[in-house]
DSSP file (Angstrom, degrees, kcal/mol; ACC not computed):
  #  RESIDUE AA STRUCTURE BP1 BP2  ACC     N-H-->O    O-->H-N    N-H-->O    O-->H-N    TCO  KAPPA ALPHA  PHI   PSI    X-CA   Y-CA   Z-CA
    1    1 A M              0   0    0      0, 0.0     0, 0.0     0, 0.0     0, 0.0   0.000 360.0 360.0 360.0 142.9    0.0    0.0    0.0
    2    2 A R        -     0   0    0      1,-0.1     6,-0.0     4,-0.1     2,-0.0  -0.668 360.0-106.9 -89.8 145.9    1.2    3.5   -0.8
    3    3 A P    >   -     0   0    0      0, 0.0     3,-0.9     0, 0.0    -1,-0.1  -0.369  31.5-115.1 -64.1 153.4    1.2    6.2    1.8
    4    4 A L  T 3  S+     0   0    0      1,-0.2    -2,-0.0    -2,-0.0     0, 0.0   0.781 112.6  57.3 -64.0 -27.6   -1.6    8.8    1.3
    5    5 A Q  T 3  S+     0   0    0      2,-0.1     2,-0.4     0, 0.0    -1,-0.2   0.733  86.3  91.1 -77.3 -21.7    0.9   11.6    0.6
    6    6 A E  S <  S-     0   0    0     -3,-0.9     2,-0.2     1,-0.1    -4,-0.1  -0.605  76.3-133.0 -79.9 128.2    2.6    9.8   -2.3
    7    7 A S        -     0   0    0     -2,-0.4    -2,-0.1     1,-0.1    -1,-0.1  -0.482  14.0-120.0 -80.5 150.3    1.0   10.6   -5.6
    8    8 A V        -     0   0    0     -2,-0.2    -1,-0.1     1,-0.1     0, 0.0  -0.778  35.4-113.8 -87.2 128.1    0.1    8.0   -8.1
    9    9 A P        -     0   0    0      0, 0.0     2,-0.1     0, 0.0    -1,-0.1  -0.315  29.3-111.6 -64.6 144.0    2.0    8.5  -11.4
   10   10 A R        -     0   0    0      7,-0.0     8,-2.6     1,-0.0     2,-0.4  -0.474  33.0-147.4 -70.9 146.8   -0.2    9.3  -14.4
   11   11 A V  B     -A   17   0A   0      6,-0.3     6,-0.2    -2,-0.1     2,-0.1  -0.956   4.8-150.8-123.2 136.0   -0.2    6.6  -17.0
   12   12 A R    >   -     0   0    0      4,-1.6     3,-1.9    -2,-0.4     4,-0.0  -0.281  43.8 -82.4 -91.3-176.9   -0.5    6.9  -20.8
   13   13 A R  T 3  S+     0   0    0      1,-0.3    -1,-0.0     2,-0.1    -2,-0.0   0.773 126.0  61.6 -60.1 -28.3   -2.1    4.5  -23.2
   14   14 A D  T 3  S-     0   0    0      2,-0.2    -1,-0.3     1,-0.1     3,-0.1   0.316 113.1-116.4 -85.7  12.0    1.0    2.4  -23.4
   15   15 A R  S <  S+     0   0    0     -3,-1.9     2,-0.5     1,-0.2    -2,-0.1   0.631  76.8 123.8  67.5  16.6    0.7    1.6  -19.6
   16   16 A E  S    S-     0   0    0      1,-0.0    -4,-1.6    -4,-0.0    -1,-0.2  -0.914  70.4-105.6-108.5 135.6    4.0    3.4  -18.8
   17   17 A A  B >   -A   11   0A   0     -2,-0.5     3,-1.7    -6,-0.2     4,-0.3  -0.233  25.5-122.4 -57.2 144.4    4.0    6.2  -16.3
   18   18 A V  G >  S+     0   0    0     -8,-2.6     3,-1.5     1,-0.3    -1,-0.1   0.866 112.9  58.7 -57.9 -37.5    4.4    9.6  -17.9
   19   19 A E  G 3  S+     0   0    0     -9,-0.3    -1,-0.3     1,-0.3    -2,-0.1   0.701 107.6  47.5 -65.4 -18.2    7.5   10.2  -15.8
   20   20 A H  G <  S+     0   0    0     -3,-1.7    -1,-0.3     2,-0.1    -2,-0.2   0.314  82.1 127.1-106.1   7.4    9.1    7.2  -17.4
   21   21 A Q    <   -     0   0    0     -3,-1.5     2,-0.3    -4,-0.3    -3,-0.0  -0.315  45.4-150.0 -66.1 149.3    8.2    7.9  -21.0
   22   22 A H        -     0   0    0      3,-0.0     2,-0.1     1,-0.0     3,-0.1  -0.817  23.0 -94.5-118.4 158.0   11.1    7.9  -23.5
   23   23 A V        -     0   0    0     -2,-0.3     2,-0.1     1,-0.1    -1,-0.0  -0.462  53.4 -96.8 -67.0 142.0   11.9    9.8  -26.7
   24   24 A T        +     0   0    0     12,-0.2    12,-1.3    -2,-0.1     2,-0.3  -0.415  53.9 178.4 -61.2 131.2   10.8    7.8  -29.8
   25   25 A S  E     -B   35   0B   0     10,-0.2     2,-0.4    -2,-0.1    10,-0.2  -0.951  20.6-145.1-136.8 157.4   13.8    6.0  -31.2
   26   26 A L  E     -B   34   0B   0      8,-3.0     8,-2.9    -2,-0.3     2,-0.5  -0.933  16.6-129.2-122.0 145.2   14.4    3.6  -34.0
   27   27 A R  E     -B   33   0B   0     -2,-0.4     6,-0.2     6,-0.2     5,-0.1  -0.830  24.3-143.3 -96.0 128.7   16.9    0.8  -34.2
   28   28 A T    >   -     0   0    0      4,-3.2     3,-1.9    -2,-0.5    64,-0.2  -0.361  28.9-102.1 -84.1 166.5   19.2    0.8  -37.2
   29   29 A P  T 3  S+     0   0    0      0, 0.0    63,-0.1     0, 0.0    -1,-0.1   0.787 124.2  55.3 -59.0 -26.2   20.3   -2.3  -39.1
   30   30 A T  T 3  S-     0   0    0      2,-0.1     3,-0.1     1,-0.0    62,-0.1   0.520 122.7-106.0 -85.0  -4.8   23.7   -2.1  -37.2
   31   31 A G  S <  S+     0   0    0     -3,-1.9     2,-0.1     1,-0.3    -1,-0.0   0.329  76.4 133.5  99.2  -6.9   21.9   -2.1  -33.8
   32   32 A A        -     0   0    0     59,-0.1    -4,-3.2    -5,-0.1     2,-0.5  -0.396  52.8-128.2 -74.0 155.3   22.4    1.6  -33.0
   33   33 A T  E     -B   27   0B   0     -6,-0.2     2,-0.4    -3,-0.1    -6,-0.2  -0.913  22.5-167.6-108.7 132.0   19.4    3.6  -31.7
   34   34 A V  E     -B   26   0B   0     -8,-2.9    -8,-3.0    -2,-0.5     2,-0.3  -0.968  16.3-135.5-123.2 132.6   18.5    6.9  -33.4
   35   35 A T  E     +B   25   0B   0     -2,-0.4     2,-0.2   -10,-0.2   -10,-0.2  -0.697  32.5 178.7 -85.4 137.2   16.1    9.5  -32.1
   36   36 A T        -     0   0    0    -12,-1.3     2,-0.8    -2,-0.3   -12,-0.2  -0.747  40.6 -72.1-131.2 176.8   13.6   10.8  -34.7
   37   37 A S     >  -     0   0    0     -2,-0.2     4,-2.0     1,-0.2     5,-0.2  -0.629  39.3-163.5 -74.4 110.1   10.8   13.2  -35.0
   38   38 A D  H  > S+     0   0    0     -2,-0.8     4,-2.2     1,-0.2     5,-0.2   0.902  84.9  52.5 -63.5 -43.3    7.9   11.5  -33.3
   39   39 A H  H  > S+     0   0    0      1,-0.2     4,-2.1     2,-0.2    -1,-0.2   0.933 110.9  45.7 -61.4 -49.0    5.2   13.7  -34.8
   40   40 A F  H  > S+     0   0    0      1,-0.2     4,-2.5     2,-0.2    -1,-0.2   0.905 113.2  49.5 -63.8 -42.4    6.3   13.1  -38.4
   41   41 A L  H  X S+     0   0    0     -4,-2.0     4,-2.1     1,-0.2    -1,-0.2   0.872 109.4  51.7 -67.4 -36.3    6.7    9.4  -38.0
   42   42 A R  H  X S+     0   0    0     -4,-2.2     4,-0.9     2,-0.2    -1,-0.2   0.914 112.0  46.3 -66.0 -41.5    3.2    9.1  -36.4
   43   43 A R  H >< S+     0   0    0     -4,-2.1     3,-0.5     1,-0.2     4,-0.5   0.907 112.4  51.3 -64.9 -40.3    1.6   11.0  -39.3
   44   44 A L  H >< S+     0   0    0     -4,-2.5     3,-0.9     1,-0.2    -2,-0.2   0.859 105.6  55.2 -64.8 -36.6    3.6    8.9  -41.8
   45   45 A A  H 3< S+     0   0    0     -4,-2.1    -1,-0.2     1,-0.2    -2,-0.2   0.744 102.9  57.0 -69.2 -23.2    2.4    5.6  -40.1
   46   46 A R  T << S+     0   0    0     -4,-0.9     2,-0.3    -3,-0.5    -1,-0.2   0.573  80.9 109.2 -85.2  -8.5   -1.2    6.6  -40.6
   47   47 A V  S <  S-     0   0    0     -3,-0.9     3,-0.0    -4,-0.5    -3,-0.0  -0.503  76.0-120.8 -72.1 131.5   -0.9    7.0  -44.3
   48   48 A N     >  -     0   0    0     -2,-0.3     4,-2.4     1,-0.1     5,-0.2  -0.589  16.6-140.9 -70.1 124.3   -2.8    4.3  -46.3
   49   49 A P  H  > S+     0   0    0      0, 0.0     4,-2.3     0, 0.0     5,-0.2   0.846 100.4  51.9 -58.6 -36.2   -0.1    2.6  -48.5
   50   50 A T  H  > S+     0   0    0      2,-0.2     4,-2.6     1,-0.2     5,-0.2   0.920 110.5  48.0 -67.0 -42.9   -2.5    2.3  -51.4
   51   51 A T  H  > S+     0   0    0      2,-0.2     4,-2.4     1,-0.2     5,-0.2   0.912 112.0  49.9 -62.7 -43.0   -3.3    6.0  -51.3
   52   52 A A  H  X S+     0   0    0     -4,-2.4     4,-2.3     2,-0.2    -2,-0.2   0.910 112.4  47.5 -63.5 -42.2    0.4    6.9  -51.1
   53   53 A F  H  X S+     0   0    0     -4,-2.3     4,-2.6    -5,-0.2    -2,-0.2   0.939 113.6  46.4 -63.1 -47.9    1.2    4.6  -54.1
   54   54 A L  H  X S+     0   0    0     -4,-2.6     4,-2.5     2,-0.2    -2,-0.2   0.885 112.3  50.9 -65.6 -38.2   -1.6    6.0  -56.2
   55   55 A T  H  X S+     0   0    0     -4,-2.4     4,-2.4    -5,-0.2    -1,-0.2   0.930 112.5  46.2 -63.8 -45.3   -0.8    9.6  -55.4
   56   56 A A  H  X S+     0   0    0     -4,-2.3     4,-2.5    -5,-0.2    -2,-0.2   0.893 112.7  51.0 -63.6 -39.8    2.9    9.0  -56.3
   57   57 A L  H  X S+     0   0    0     -4,-2.6     4,-2.8     2,-0.2     5,-0.3   0.918 110.7  47.7 -64.8 -43.9    1.9    7.3  -59.5
   58   58 A V  H  X S+     0   0    0     -4,-2.5     4,-2.7     2,-0.2     5,-0.3   0.920 113.1  48.5 -62.9 -44.3   -0.5   10.1  -60.5
   59   59 A L  H  X S+     0   0    0     -4,-2.4     4,-2.5     2,-0.2    -2,-0.2   0.911 113.1  48.3 -61.5 -42.6    2.2   12.7  -59.8
   60   60 A L  H  X S+     0   0    0     -4,-2.5     4,-2.1     2,-0.2    -2,-0.2   0.949 115.1  42.8 -63.4 -49.9    4.8   10.7  -61.7
   61   61 A L  H  X S+     0   0    0     -4,-2.8     4,-2.3     2,-0.2     5,-0.3   0.913 116.0  48.2 -65.7 -42.2    2.6   10.2  -64.8
   62   62 A A  H  X S+     0   0    0     -4,-2.7     4,-2.5    -5,-0.3    -1,-0.2   0.921 112.5  49.8 -63.6 -42.1    1.3   13.8  -64.8
   63   63 A G  H  < S+     0   0    0     -4,-2.5    -1,-0.2    -5,-0.3    -2,-0.2   0.862 113.5  45.6 -64.5 -35.7    4.9   15.1  -64.4
   64   64 A L  H  < S+     0   0    0     -4,-2.1    -1,-0.2    -5,-0.2    -2,-0.2   0.861 120.4  37.6 -75.6 -35.2    6.1   12.9  -67.3
   65   65 A F  H  < S+     0   0    0     -4,-2.3    -2,-0.2    -5,-0.2    -3,-0.2   0.734  96.9  85.8 -93.7 -22.9    3.3   13.7  -69.7
   66   66 A L  S  < S-     0   0    0     -4,-2.5     2,-0.1    -5,-0.3     5,-0.0  -0.570  84.7-110.7 -77.7 143.4    2.6   17.4  -68.9
   67   67 A P    >>  -     0   0    0      0, 0.0     4,-1.1     0, 0.0     3,-0.8  -0.347  57.2 -36.6 -77.8 153.3    4.9   19.8  -70.9
   68   68 A G  H 3> S+     0   0    0      1,-0.2     4,-2.1     2,-0.2     5,-0.1   0.022 119.1   3.9  52.7-130.6    7.7   22.0  -69.6
   69   69 A V  H 3> S+     0   0    0      1,-0.2     4,-2.7     2,-0.2    -1,-0.2   0.835 126.8  57.6 -65.1 -36.7    7.7   23.7  -66.3
   70   70 A V  H <> S+     0   0    0     -3,-0.8     4,-1.9     1,-0.2    -1,-0.2   0.936 110.8  43.3 -61.5 -46.8    4.3   22.3  -65.1
   71   71 A G  H  X S+     0   0    0     -4,-1.1     4,-2.4     1,-0.2    -1,-0.2   0.888 113.1  52.6 -64.1 -39.7    5.7   18.7  -65.5
   72   72 A A  H  X S+     0   0    0     -4,-2.1     4,-2.4     1,-0.2    -2,-0.2   0.886 108.0  51.4 -65.2 -38.3    9.0   19.7  -63.9
   73   73 A L  H  X S+     0   0    0     -4,-2.7     4,-2.2     2,-0.2    -1,-0.2   0.912 110.7  47.7 -65.4 -41.8    7.2   21.2  -60.9
   74   74 A L  H  X S+     0   0    0     -4,-1.9     4,-2.1     2,-0.2    -2,-0.2   0.919 114.1  46.4 -65.2 -43.2    5.1   18.0  -60.4
   75   75 A L  H  X S+     0   0    0     -4,-2.4     4,-2.5     1,-0.2    -2,-0.2   0.873 111.5  53.0 -66.0 -35.4    8.2   15.8  -60.6
   76   76 A G  H  X S+     0   0    0     -4,-2.4     4,-2.4     2,-0.2    -2,-0.2   0.884 107.4  51.4 -65.0 -38.7   10.0   18.2  -58.3
   77   77 A L  H  X S+     0   0    0     -4,-2.2     4,-2.0     2,-0.2    -2,-0.2   0.921 111.6  46.9 -63.1 -44.1    7.2   17.9  -55.8
   78   78 A L  H  X S+     0   0    0     -4,-2.1     4,-2.3     1,-0.2    -2,-0.2   0.899 111.7  51.1 -64.4 -40.6    7.5   14.1  -56.0
   79   79 A A  H  X S+     0   0    0     -4,-2.5     4,-2.6     2,-0.2    -2,-0.2   0.882 108.6  51.8 -64.6 -38.7   11.3   14.3  -55.6
   80   80 A A  H  X S+     0   0    0     -4,-2.4     4,-2.3     2,-0.2    -1,-0.2   0.903 110.5  48.5 -64.9 -40.6   11.0   16.5  -52.5
   81   81 A G  H  X S+     0   0    0     -4,-2.0     4,-2.4     2,-0.2    -2,-0.2   0.910 112.9  47.1 -64.8 -42.2    8.6   14.0  -51.0
   82   82 A L  H  X S+     0   0    0     -4,-2.3     4,-2.7     2,-0.2    -2,-0.2   0.893 111.4  51.6 -66.7 -39.6   10.9   11.1  -51.8
   83   83 A A  H  X S+     0   0    0     -4,-2.6     4,-2.8     2,-0.2     5,-0.2   0.908 110.7  48.6 -63.4 -41.4   13.9   13.0  -50.4
   84   84 A T  H  X S+     0   0    0     -4,-2.3     4,-2.4     2,-0.2    -2,-0.2   0.935 113.5  46.4 -63.3 -46.1   12.0   13.8  -47.2
   85   85 A L  H  X S+     0   0    0     -4,-2.4     4,-2.1     2,-0.2    -2,-0.2   0.907 114.3  48.1 -62.4 -42.7   11.0   10.1  -46.8
   86   86 A T  H  X S+     0   0    0     -4,-2.7     4,-0.9     1,-0.2    -2,-0.2   0.926 113.1  47.2 -64.3 -45.6   14.6    9.0  -47.6
   87   87 A F  H  < S+     0   0    0     -4,-2.8     3,-0.3     1,-0.2    -2,-0.2   0.900 113.9  47.5 -63.4 -41.5   16.2   11.4  -45.1
   88   88 A T  H  < S+     0   0    0     -4,-2.4    -1,-0.2     1,-0.2    -2,-0.2   0.889 121.4  34.0 -69.7 -39.5   13.7   10.6  -42.3
   89   89 A T  H >X S+     0   0    0     -4,-2.1     3,-1.1    -5,-0.2     4,-0.5   0.387  86.4 106.1 -99.5   4.5   14.0    6.8  -42.6
   90   90 A W  G >< S+     0   0    0     -4,-0.9     3,-1.3    -3,-0.3    -1,-0.2   0.871  74.5  55.7 -53.0 -46.2   17.7    6.6  -43.6
   91   91 A P  G 34 S+     0   0    0      0, 0.0    -1,-0.3     0, 0.0   -59,-0.1   0.770 111.5  43.6 -63.8 -23.5   19.0    5.3  -40.3
   92   92 A V  G <4 S+     0   0    0     -3,-1.1     2,-0.2   -64,-0.2    -2,-0.2   0.405  93.8  98.2-103.7   3.9   16.7    2.3  -40.2
   93   93 A Q  S << S-     0   0    0     -3,-1.3    -7,-0.0    -4,-0.5    -3,-0.0  -0.616  74.8-114.9 -91.9 150.9   17.0    1.2  -43.8
   94   94 A S     >  -     0   0    0     -2,-0.2     4,-2.4     1,-0.1     5,-0.2  -0.396  33.4-106.0 -75.2 160.4   19.3   -1.6  -45.1
   95   95 A P  H  > S+     0   0    0      0, 0.0     4,-2.2     0, 0.0     5,-0.1   0.856 120.6  53.4 -57.3 -36.5   22.2   -0.7  -47.4
   96   96 A V  H  > S+     0   0    0      2,-0.2     4,-2.4     1,-0.2     5,-0.2   0.925 109.7  47.3 -66.1 -43.5   20.4   -2.1  -50.4
   97   97 A T  H  > S+     0   0    0      1,-0.2     4,-2.6     2,-0.2     5,-0.2   0.891 110.8  52.7 -63.9 -39.4   17.2    0.0  -49.7
   98   98 A R  H  X S+     0   0    0     -4,-2.4     4,-2.4     2,-0.2    -1,-0.2   0.916 109.8  48.6 -60.8 -43.6   19.4    3.0  -49.3
   99   99 A L  H  X S+     0   0    0     -4,-2.2     4,-2.5     2,-0.2    -2,-0.2   0.929 111.7  48.6 -63.8 -45.7   21.1    2.4  -52.6
  100  100 A V  H  X S+     0   0    0     -4,-2.4     4,-2.7     1,-0.2     5,-0.2   0.930 113.1  47.4 -61.2 -45.7   17.7    1.9  -54.4
  101  101 A R  H  X S+     0   0    0     -4,-2.6     4,-2.5     1,-0.2    -1,-0.2   0.900 112.0  50.0 -64.2 -39.7   16.3    5.1  -52.9
  102  102 A A  H  X S+     0   0    0     -4,-2.4     4,-2.2    -5,-0.2    -1,-0.2   0.911 112.4  47.6 -65.1 -41.1   19.4    7.1  -53.8
  103  103 A V  H  X S+     0   0    0     -4,-2.5     4,-2.6     2,-0.2    -2,-0.2   0.931 113.2  47.7 -65.4 -45.6   19.3    5.8  -57.4
  104  104 A L  H  X S+     0   0    0     -4,-2.7     4,-2.4     1,-0.2    -2,-0.2   0.890 111.9  50.0 -62.9 -39.5   15.6    6.6  -57.7
  105  105 A L  H  X S+     0   0    0     -4,-2.5     4,-2.1    -5,-0.2    -1,-0.2   0.890 111.2  49.5 -65.4 -39.2   16.0   10.1  -56.2
  106  106 A T  H  X S+     0   0    0     -4,-2.2     4,-2.3     2,-0.2    -2,-0.2   0.931 111.9  47.6 -64.3 -46.5   18.9   10.7  -58.7
  107  107 A L  H  X S+     0   0    0     -4,-2.6     4,-2.2     1,-0.2    -2,-0.2   0.896 112.3  49.8 -62.2 -40.2   16.8    9.6  -61.7
  108  108 A L  H  X S+     0   0    0     -4,-2.4     4,-2.1     2,-0.2    -1,-0.2   0.890 110.0  50.5 -65.9 -39.5   13.9   11.7  -60.6
  109  109 A T  H  X S+     0   0    0     -4,-2.1     4,-2.3     2,-0.2    -2,-0.2   0.892 109.5  50.8 -65.2 -39.9   16.2   14.7  -60.2
  110  110 A V  H  X S+     0   0    0     -4,-2.3     4,-2.6     1,-0.2    -2,-0.2   0.900 109.5  51.3 -63.0 -40.7   17.6   14.2  -63.7
  111  111 A A  H  X S+     0   0    0     -4,-2.2     4,-2.2     2,-0.2    -2,-0.2   0.887 109.2  50.6 -63.9 -39.1   14.0   14.0  -65.0
  112  112 A V  H  X S+     0   0    0     -4,-2.1     4,-2.3     2,-0.2    -2,-0.2   0.936 112.6  45.7 -63.7 -45.9   13.1   17.3  -63.3
  113  113 A V  H  X S+     0   0    0     -4,-2.3     4,-1.8     1,-0.2    -2,-0.2   0.917 113.8  48.0 -65.0 -43.5   16.2   19.0  -64.7
  114  114 A S  H  X S+     0   0    0     -4,-2.6     4,-1.2     1,-0.2    -1,-0.2   0.869 112.5  49.8 -67.4 -34.8   15.6   17.7  -68.2
  115  115 A K  H  < S+     0   0    0     -4,-2.2    -1,-0.2    -5,-0.2    -2,-0.2   0.898 111.2  49.0 -67.4 -40.6   11.9   18.7  -68.1
  116  116 A A  H  < S+     0   0    0     -4,-2.3    -2,-0.2     1,-0.2    -1,-0.2   0.828 111.4  49.6 -68.6 -31.9   12.7   22.2  -66.9
  117  117 A M  H  <        0   0    0     -4,-1.8    -1,-0.2     1,-0.2    -2,-0.2   0.747 360.0 360.0 -78.8 -24.2   15.3   22.6  -69.7
  118  118 A A     <        0   0    0     -4,-1.2    -1,-0.2    -5,-0.2    -2,-0.2   0.486 360.0 360.0 -79.2 360.0   13.0   21.4  -72.5
């Protein structure tokens, strides 16, 4: 039994006392722990994968088929989103996934530059 003067710690949904909460961290493939932006990762986790795929596909096709600056802007928007996703999740990705994302980001950037120049 607790003495009456001792306060009971507040508890959050994860059943851990608020005083014992930890910063959100991610474990990397090498075993290191990296602290990340909790808010951004929570929003990212709520995105429906099908919706994200279809949105990216529509942006890619529109950017490739629309002429000149309009297409370049859409491809640039897609590249910025991919760069943000790559930067945020970089510490927890395997080397192969990092390579694929870097190559795709490079190809997308080349497409933006070539669209803007045309």
